[in-house]
C-alpha positions, 0 to 999 in steps of 0.5 A: 467488471472483471474484464476492465484493464484500467479504471479512472474513478470519478471525482464524485467518489469519496470512499472506495468500498470494501472488495469493490475490485477484488479479483479483477485479474485484467486490471493493470492501472488505477487512477484515484481522484483527489476526492477519495479519502479512504480505500476500503478493506480488500478493495484491490485484493487479488488484482494480479496484473495491477502494475500501476496505482497512484494514491492521491494526497487526499487518502488518509486510510488504506484498508485491511488487505487492500492490495493483498495478492497484487503480485505484479505491483512493483512500486507504490508511493504512500502520500503523507496524508495516509495515517492508517494502513490495515492488516495485511494491506500488501500481503503476498505482493511478492514483486513489490520492490519499492515503497515510498512514504512521503510522511511520518510512519503511519499506524499499521495493522499486522503483517502489512508487508508479509510475504513481500520484500520491498525497501521502504524509502522515506523523507529525511524529516519524517518522524517515527521511522527506524532503520527497519520496518518489522512486525512486533510479536509483542515479546520484543522480537520481530516477526518473520520479516524486517524491511529496510528503511532508507532515505528517498535520497538513497534511491538507486 
């Protein structure tokens, strides 16, 4: 599977398992069907040439480290169906510039955007968002990153 450049996951799939496409360095694009409800832990981790992925409205959870080290990924849209994002899901996505959330702020693990520096865009009516997305240390201070949160209407 390591020579694949693009993948269209079949409609019969409801869950993409743990580490299925880990280290597929030639993979540039992924199409996920509306049948999928969860993306497992480390599923697309270390897919360093991945530039495009569409997450359908059927997905409710994105696993731990799911897109870790996808260094070419620049933009991603998270549908309003996603309510949980695991630890380090976008860790080391160093070129991620734009993350668009269509729903309320999801429940998240630690370090979701650690070593990534995107701007988050959200819908005006979405709940649970502040002006920044930061990882709390538990003592009230923000951890090593704080990501600006803007309205979709403010996109450049």
